[in-house]
Every structure is written in structure tokens, then in C-alpha cells.
N, C-alpha and C positions, 0 to 999 in steps of 0.2 A: 428568373428570380434566384438569388443566391441562397445556399443553405445557411441557416442561422448559425452564428458562432456561439458555441456553448459558453465561452468565457464571458463575452459581452452581454449575454442575456441573463447572466447570473445562474444559469442552469449548470448543475454539476456534470462533470464528464461522464460519471456513471449513469446519470439520468439520460444523458445524450446517447449513450450506447443503447440503453433500454428502448429509447424511442427512435432508433435508427431506421426501423422499418417504415415508420410514418414519414420520416424526413427524406426517405429515398425518392419520394415523388418530386422533390425539388431538383434532382440531378438533371443536368442538361444532357449528359452523355450516359447512355445505359451502362450499368456496371459490367455486364458480361462483355461489352465491347472493349472496356478498359482492361479487364483482367482475365478474361477467358472463363471457361467453366470452372466452378469451385472457388473463384476469386472472392476474398473477403476484404472489403474496404478497410483501410486503417482505422477509420472512425468507428467501425463495428467490432474491432478487435479488443479483447480484454488485455490489459497490461498485467502480466503475471510475474511473481517473484517466488523464489524457493528459499526457505529457511531450513537448511540441511539439504545439500545438493548431491551427496553421495549415497551409496547403498540404496535403501528404499526411496530415498529422496530423489534419486536420479530417475527412477521410473515414474514417481508421482508427478514431477514437473513435466516429464516427457508426455505422459498421457493427458495431463491438464492442458498442454499446448495443442492437443488434438491435431497432431501431424503438421504443425505450423499454422493452423487456422488462427491461433491466438499468439500474442506477442510476449515473449519472455524477456523482460527488461533488466532483471537483476537476479543474482545468485548470491546466497550467503552461506558460508561454511567456515568452520574453525580450522579446517585442514583441506586445502585444495590439492595436496600431493597424492591423495589416495583415489578412491572410487569417484570422488567429486569431479575428477578430471574429465570424465565422460560427459558431464553436463556442460562444462566449459567448452568442450569440443562441439557439442550439439548446438549450443546457443552462443556463438562467438561474439555476438553484439551485446550480450548481457554484461552489465557492470558487476564487479565482484566486491564482496564485503565479507568481513569476518564477524562483525557485530550487527545483529538484526536490528538493534535500536538505531544505529547510525543509518542503516539502509532505509528503514521506514521513515526516518526523519528527513533524509535527503531526497529520496525518490518519491516525491509526493504524488506522482501520476500512477503509482501502483494501485490497481483495483482489487487484487486478490492475491493471497499467498498460500503456498503449500508449506506445511510444517512437518518435517520428517527428521527430527532430532532424537537423541536419547530422551526417555520419558520425562525426566525431571525438568526439561526445558519446554515441554509442550504448553503448560499452563502460562508461564510468564510470556512466552513469545505470542501465544494466541491473544492474551489480554492486551499486550502492547499493540498488536495489529488491529484488533477490534476497536480499541479506544480511538484509533485513527480512521475508523470507518471502513476497514478492509474486510472483505469476505475471507473466510479461512477454511482450509482443508487440513485437518490435523490427523496425523497417524494415530493408530490405536496404541495404547489406551489413550483416550481423549486427554486425560490428565494423569498426573502422578498420584493424586490423592482425592478423597471424596469432596472436601471443601472446594477445591479448585473446579471440580466438575460442576458443582451446583452454581458457583459464581459465574463460570463461563456460559452456562445454559441461560442464566438470567441476563447476562450481558449481551448475548447474541440477540435476544428479544428487544432489549432496550435500545441497542445500537442499530437494529434492523439490518443486520448483515446475514448473508447466506452462509451456512456452515455445513460441513460434512466430516464425519470421522472415517478414517481409512480402514474400516472393516469391510472390504470390498465384497465379501461373500453375501452381505445383506442385499446386494443388487443382483445376485445370482437368480435367474428366472426359475431354476429348479426349486428354489425355496418356496415358490408359490404352490408347488405340489404338496409339500409338508403342511403348509397353511390350509390347503384344501382338505386334506385328510383330517386335520383338527377341526376345521369349521363344519365338516359334514358329520362329525361325531363318529368317525369310523372306529376309533379305539375307545370311545366312551370317555367318562370322566377321568382325567389324569390326576394321579395322586403322587407320582414319583418321577423324577428325572435324574438320570445318571450321566455325568460328563467326565471325560478323562483325556489325558494326553501323555505322550512320552517325553515331553519337555520336563526339565531343562536339557538343552543340547549345548550348554556352555558351562564353565566351571561354577559350581554352586555348592554351598554347604560347608565350606572350609573357612579358614581365617582370611582376613582381608590382606591383599598383596602388599608388600613393603614398598614404600616410596623409593624412587631412584631419580632425584632431580637432574642429575647429569645425563640421563638417558633420554630426555625429552626431544622428540624430533623437531628440527628447526621450523618446519612448516606448520606445526600445531600451536594454536593459541590456547594454552592450557587454562588460563584464567577464564576465557570465554566458554571453554568446554565445561568447566565447573558450574558456570552460571549461578543459579540460586543456591547451590550446595556449599558446604563449608570449604573455606580456603585451605587446601592441603598441598604439599609438594607433589610434583609430577609422580604419578604411580603407573607403572606399566600394567599391561593386561586388563585395562579398562576400556580405553579407546582402541578400535572403533566399535567393538561388539560385546565384550565381556562385562560391561557395566550392568547388564540385565539382572544379575544376581545380587546386587547391592542396593539396599533400600535408599541410600542417598541419591541414586541415579535411576534405578530400574524398578520394576514391579514384578519381577520373577516370571514364572510360567503363566500365572493368571493374566498378567498384563500383556504378555507376548501373544498367547493364543486363546486366552479366555474370552477376549472380545470377539473372536470368531465363533468359538464353540458355544458359549453361553448365549450368544446372540440368537441362536436357532430356537431354543425353548422360550427365551425371554420375549422374542418377537411373536412367535406363533401362538403362545399361550396368553399373551397380553399381560405379562407379569409387571410388577412395580417394585417398590422398595421391599426388601426382605424384612421379616419380623425379628429375626435373630440370626446369630452365626456361631458356629462351634467348630473346633478343629483339633487335629492331632498332627504331629509332624514326625518324619523319620529323623533319626539321630545317628551321629557318628560317635563311637565310644573312644575315650582317651585311654592311656595306659593304666589309669586308675580304675578302669571299668565304670566310669561315670559318663553320663551323656555330655557330649562336647558340643554345646550350642554356641552359635555366633550371632548375637542379636543384631549386628550391623548388616547381616546378609540373610538371604532367603535360605530355607532348609533344602536338603537334597530331595525331599518328597513331602507331600502333605495330603491330608484328607479333610475336606471341609463340608459341613452341612449347613444349608440355608433353608429356612422355612418361609413360605409365602401364603398369603390369604388366597381363598378361592377367587377366581376371576370370571369375567363374562365368557371366556373361552372354555373354562373348566370349572365346574361347580364345587370341586373338592379342594381343600387345602393341599398345597403341593410342597413336597420335600425334594430339594435338589442337593445332590452330592457331587463334589468335585474331587478328582484324584489326579495327582501329577507325579512325576518322577518314575513313570513306568507302571504305577499301580493302576489296575483297571477292574471293573465290576465283574461279577460272576456271569457266565453265559446263561441268558434266559432259556428256560425249558422250551419255549415255543419257537425258538430259532434253532435250526438244525445245527448239530454239534460241529460239523465240518465247515460251516459258513462263518466268515468274519462278522464281528459286530462292529458297528461304526465304519471305519475305513479299512484300508489294506492292512493285513496282519493285526487287526484290532488295536492298532497303535494309538489312534485318536478317535474319538467318537462321541455320539450323543444317543441315549436311549430315552424316548418319551414313552412312559409306561402308563397305559390306561386300563380300565376294567375289562375291555374287550380285545385288547391287543397292544402291540408295541410298534413304534416308529423307530427305526435304526438308521442313523445317518452319520455323515463324516464331517471333518473340519471343512468349513465352507469358504476358504480364502482363495487359493490358487489351484487347489486340487478338486477333482469332481466331488460334488455333493453326494451323489449316489443314494438317494433316499429309498428305503425299503419299508414296506408295511407287512407286518405279520399279525394275523388275527388268531384268536383262540380256536377257531374252527378249522385251522389248517390253511386258510387262504393266505396267499402271498402275492404282493404286487411290488413292482420295482419302477423307479423313475428311469428315464433314459440315461444311458451310460456315456453317450458320445456327446462331447461339448464342441465339436468342430463348428466353425462359423460364428461362435460367440465373440463379441468384442473383448479385447484384452481387459482383464479384471472387471468384466461385465459392464464396462462403460462407467464405472463408479466415479472417476475423476471428471469425465466429460459431462456427465449428468449434473455434477456440481457446477461446472463452468457454464453450462446452459442455463442453470437456475440463477447464477450470478448475473448473467446478461438479461434475464427476464425480470429479475428484481425480487426483493424480499416480499413474501406473501403471495407470489405468483403461483400459478398451477404447477410450474416446473419446480419451484421451491418446495411446495407442499408435497410433491411426489418423491422427494429425496428419501432414500431408505435409512440414512443415518445422520440426519440433521441433529443438532445438539438437543433439540426437544426430545428426541428419542435416545440419542447416544449418551446424553448426560445421565439420566436415571439408570441406563444399562451399565455404564461405566462405574457408577457408584456401587451397583450390585456386585460387579466383578471385584472392585477394590475392597468390598466388605470382607472378602476372603483374606486379603492381605492384612486387614485390620485384625482379624481373628488370629492369624499366624503371629503377628508381632506381639499381640497381647499374650499369647500362649508362651512366649519366651521371656516374659517379664519375671524378674527375680528380685528378692529383697532378703535382708538378713533377719533370721528368726531369733527367738530368745536365747538359743544355744550358740549364737554367733555363726551359724551356717547359712549359706545361701539356699533359698527355697523358692520354688515356683508357686505363685499365689493367684494367678489369673486364669487357671485352667477350668473354665466353666462356660456354660452357654451364655453368650453376650446378647442381652435384649436391646433391640435397636429401635429408636424413635426416628424413622426415616425422614419425616417432615422437618424435624429440628436437628437432624444429623448428630444424634447423641446416643451413646450407650448409657442406659439408665441404671444398670446394676453393677458397674465397675468404672469408677471415675478415671482411674489410671489409663484405661483403654482409649479415652477420648483424645489423648495426645497424638494418636495416629490418624485422626480425622483430617488433620492438616499437617503443616510442616513449618519450620522456621526458614527464612529466606535471607540470603546476603543482600545488603543494600544495593539497590539498582535493579533487582530482579524479583521484586515483590509481586504477589498476586493478592 
């Protein structure tokens, strides 16, 4: 008996992949005879594409291919002359595109895409893919702004597609130890969380670079790189990395590493939308000894406070503080003075502070999590320090691929650590910090004709309705304006 053709039966190719195990009983020749040990039949392979094939995109699509187990059919990048060349060499049969819209419209057999672009393209690209029924893996932050995160979370459910955000530390098995300490009430009710980073490690806090149209590299499609952002002449020192410090394209230190660090307490404490947000920022002084703020870009450093309601994991209201630009919290008394807090040299970290002790841990992306438990009675416990034998990036991309093949709502899908159902609210919380920063920089002319800051207050947040209730001007930063063709 022949295997049923998915086209003639009206069955979608994705459903066909999902049911491949049942269909295997119709094979006349055993698969291991045809392909040897580890062979995956073409009908069982996922057709993958990458939107953003260089930098982090190169490793995302590589790991999603699971060592060639899955088929990479297309690569999209606005500049194949740089680091994206490695993806072209790794997947020589993949078709190349500059515009993800063209790729998704032409390559109708694509099942799933990785999206590893600058932050401002995450939302438009993911929306375009999900509208066409594609599963999506989107690098952190999931989106550039809060409204996008909410819309994509809802769209993933309505389109029944499998999603994952690229905060791979969420799949780190050591995170279960932190969760265990919280669940066993080892540190008691948590009232405070402190999170900090040494980012930015790119230019930030100064004036926007000057355009130089004549300096545009021939291989770069500048218009497509701008995507939803305002059309401006080619500007050096943005592509491929330094865009992170400018609001039109990036989300600063919070977007870069906040989705790793804040993920730890957000996940283990069962947090949801914050109640409010408040911040202060570091400033550079001009020759007139006045603060020199650049509202089009992120500040050199910031200090942010978010308050949360009590949760099932902790019965006390929780105050979370975020520090970037090299600012870090004071060394807790119960942690020996000569020991690092968080990670190596105390450069990045998280302190979860309870009534009976403290959990100290590190950035949880590609470096060791190194959880440590300090109790008020002097007890200290440590997680394992050796990560040898763990799958690269903890299998975060492979787990997503496995869930895509199993289907929406499957056990594999429900077991993902950063599907949009989780990553959406967490991303919204991270981006609340940026909303506070941008509001902090708002100025207007006073009665004396001088510019004054008027929004430096605690911003009260209605999370369900995505709205600041005590400062209307701050709500402009919940979303953004889009160039035609790139709307969300």
C-alpha cells in the first residue's frame, strides 16, 4: 500500500509531518535500510528558513537544523557580505533573499523561521510569518515595544503556531535548582529582587551619528535594514551591531540582557505585569554644566524600580530594581565580602532576597548560571559549576523544532520554556523599564520659555489594558509608528 499523498488528501504538509510516525507503517522498505542509523526521511524533516542569517542568526539557524536533521531551504539577510556568509556556506542549497516578505510569499513550503534581526524588525517579521501559518523562533527581546509583544502573544494562539523566544537560559537545567529553592520556601517570602548588568558594551548616551550616504556598503540593502523605522540616509556605526543604543532600532541594555537576567526571578517567582515603573538615568554634562540628554537614544546608565503584587510563589509584594551601565547593588551582609555576587567579578547578576536568605545567581544565557543559596543562619549551598555535556544553548532551538513537529498544543509545545504565552508578558515587563526611561527624558517649555523635565514620577501601569494611568504622554512609548509595508 502506498503512503498517502498529503497534497491529494487535502492534508497540510505540516499535519503530514506531525503524523509521519503513524504513516511509517505504510513504508514498504524499512527506513534504517534506506538511510542508515540516524536517517530522517525527507517527509519527516521540517523546512526551515532564517530571517537574519549572520551574527546570532547564524547560530540560531544552525542549532535549529539539529546537525542537518532538518532542512534549511531559505536564508534572508540584508547583507550577505558579513557574518551571514557562514550560513550560506553551511547551507549551500538554501535560496537567498534580502526581503523576508518576498521569501515568505515565494517559499510556501517553509514550515518555521528563526528571526534574529535588530530588535525593531522582530515584531513585523514575526507577524508576517505567523499570518502565513509559520512557526517562529524570535531572538530576545521578543519585540521592540509592549504593544507588539501583546499582539504577537495573542496571534500565536489564534494562528496555532509554535513559538519560542531566544532567551536560551530559560532552558538551562540549573534554573530548576533556583526554582526548587523558591518552591521549598528555603529563603522565605521574597520582598526584593536586585538585577544588574555591565551593559552597554556598545556606544550609548551620546548624540546620534551623522549620515554618510556615500559610505553605504554595496552589499547592504539599507532600506530593508531600516524596515519599520523612519526613512533616513545611510548612517554608519549602526549596522551590524551599534544599533542597540538607539530607540528607533534597539532596546538598550534591558533588551539585550534583561530578557536573560529578569527571566530568572520572573519565572521562578511567578511574576506577571508590574504595577508601576520609576527610573533615574545617568547623564553627560555639556560645557554649560547642564545635563546633556539625547531622547533618541538610551542613556549611558539607568536605575529602574518595578513593583509587583504578591504571587503564589511569594506571599509578599515584590520590589525589583534594575541597574545597568556598570551600577550594581551593595554587597549583602550574609554573603562573604570576598565572594562575588551574581557572576564573575559581580559584573552581571540577580539577587532574590527573602526573609530567611538570599539566592545569588548569574546571567543565564551562554555562561554558567552558578546559583548559590545563602541563609541567615550561615548555611551556604551551591549549584554545580561544571556544564560539560550539556547541549549547546541547552537545546533551546532543538526543543522548539521538536515542538513544531509535534504540533500546537502538544506535550512538547507545552513544555517549551519561552513560548510567547510566557515570553510575551515577560518581554512586556522588561520593556516597561524602557518606557520609564523614555518618559524620564520628556521635556516641554515652561512659562519662562525654558525646557523642563515634566514626567519624572512613578508611572502607574494598567497591565491588562497596556496603559499608564497617571501620565498620558508616557503612553506614546507603548507602541511605535511604522513605515508602510512593515506595520504590526
